[in-house]
N, C-alpha and C positions, 0 to 999 in steps of 0.2 A: 380681558374678560374671563380668563381661565382661573382666576384666583377667587378663593372663598375666604373672606376675612371673618375671623371669629373673635368677637369681643370678649368671650369668656377667658381665653388665654392670650389674646392679642397676637395671633399668628395668622399668616397667610398660607392657606393650604391649597394644593392643586385641586381644582373642582373635580369631583367624581363624575366622570363622563357617562358611566353606565346608568346613573340614576338621575331623575329629573329634579328631585329635592335632595338636599344633603341628608345623609343618615344622622340620626341623633347621637350616634357614637362619635361622630366628628365634631359636631357643634349643634347646640339646640337651635331650633328654627328662629326663635325670637332674637338670638344673638348673632345670627349669621347674616353677612352682607355679601352681595354678589357684584363682582366687577369693580365698581366704585363703592366707596364706603357708605353712601347714602341710600342705596337700594336695599331695603330690608325685605327678606323673603316673605314674611307675613303680610306686609303691606302690598307687595307685588302680587301675591296670590289673591288677596281681597280685591285689588284693583282689576285684575284680569277677570275675576268672577263677576264683578259688577258690570264691566264692559260687555262680557258675553251675555249676561242676563238681560241687559238693555237691548242688545241686538236681537235676542230671541223674542223678547216681548214686542219689540217694534215690528219684527217680521210677522208675528202672530196677529197683531192688531191690523197690520196692512192686509193680510190675507182675509181676516174676518170682515174688514171694511169693504174690500173688493168683492167678496162673495155676497155681502149684503146689498151693495150697489147693483150688482148684476141681477139679483133676484127682484129688486125693487123696480128696475127699469123694464123688466118683462111684464 
């Protein structure tokens, strides 16, 4: 999982530990794969953002629903 595969020049580069995302000087984000060849960085970022967004929305809906139920029961 420490390998950054770049489709631009078909090389496996040691993943830059200091940065979360690979710098564009190493490889463009759309051509970079992490660990295994099928994990695309762009798709990974989008998937994580969707999951985090769903969690935030569900927590907000639950909080609003609970507050509404408490007010209504009084």
